[in-house]
N, C-alpha and C positions, 0 to 999 in steps of 0.2 A: 406632582410633576407629570405623571402619566397622562393626566387629563389635559395638561398644557400641551404635551406632545401631540395628542389627537387633534386639538384645536389648531395647532400650528400646521399640521399636515392636511387639514381639511378632509377628514376621513369621508370617503364616498362609499355608498352602499354597493355591495356586489349585485349582480343581476338578479331579477326576480326568480329565475329558474334555479339559481344556486341553492337556495334553502330547500326547494322541492327535491332537487337531485340528491342533496345530502340526507334529507329525511328518508328518501326511498332506499338509500344505501344501508340504513339500519342504525341501531343505537350506538354501535362502536365508533361511529363517526362524530358523535357529539363532542363539542369542545368544552374544556374547562374555561372558566372566566379568564384566566391568564392566557390560555391558548387563543381565545377569541381576541383578546387585546393584541397579542403578537400578530395575529392574522390581519386585524384591522389596520395596524400600523404598517404592515408589509404592503397591503393593498393601497393604502394612501400614498406610500412612497412611490410605488410603481405608477400610480395614476399621475402623480406630480412630476416625476422625472422620466418616465417612459422606460425605465429599466429597474431591476431589483437592487436593493442595497447589498453591500458586502456583509459578511457575517459580523465584522467589526463595527460597521456603520449601524447595523440593526441593534447590536448590543448597546451602542451609545444612545440610540434613539429610545431604547427601553430602559436605559440607566442601569444596565447590568454591569457588574465589575469585570466580567470577562466574556469572550465570545462563546465559551463553552455553555453557558446558560442559554444563550440564544440558540446554539446548536441543538440542545435538548428539545427546545420547543419546536424548532424547525423539523426535527426528526419525527416528532409526534404529529405535526401537521401533515408531513409526508405520508406517514403510516395511515392516517385517517383520510387521505385523498384530497386534501384541500390544496396542497402544493406538490410539486415534483422537484426533488433535489437532483442536481447533476454534479456529482463529485469530480473534482479536478478541473472544473470549469469556473472561471472568474464570474462572480455574481450568478452562480448556477442555481437559480431558484425560478421556477415557473409557477404562476398562480393558475390553478385549475378552476374552470367554471367562473371566470371573472367577467367583468362587464363586456358586452359585445364590442364596444369601441376599442377596448384594450386588445381583444383578439384581432380586430382589423389592423391595428397598428403593428402588432406582432407579425401578422401575415405580410404586411407591406414591407417590413424590414427583411423578412425571409426572402421575398421576391427580389428586392433590391440587391441582396447579397447572393442571389442565385443559388439558394439552398435547394438540394434535390427534393422534389415532391411539393415544393411551395405553390406551384401553379395549381396543382390538383387540390391542395388544401384550400386555396383561395376560391376556387370554383365551388367546392363543397360548402364553404362558408356562405358565399353569395346565394347558393341554392337554399341553404337552411334559413336564410333571412328572407327568402321569397323575392330576391332581386333577380330579374331576368338577365341573361348573359348575352 
């Protein structure tokens, strides 16, 4: 069924720089096959919906009997730098080094919500992409 979940979610690859960044960070960032599967499902969900799943939703997608199992994998992904967890925040999962279009969408949402520093982050993003302002 895990294979069916990946097909259903249309798993998209992370950006080309992602693998290089993780490789440079060292061996302790390598994922187990299960962690990689959890990460792939998480990225696919965000790409499809524009926001991360709740822990309960993720547990359901992965066919875990409880959200505790999903939490364990999320904590491992957080320790290894693939994601950032934001305790106490609904859907408090941020994917690090994800596809550029995801970063752009996230920046647009921050700008629309008037979040502090969002304008500067957007300008830095554009500069990093070689887009004149």
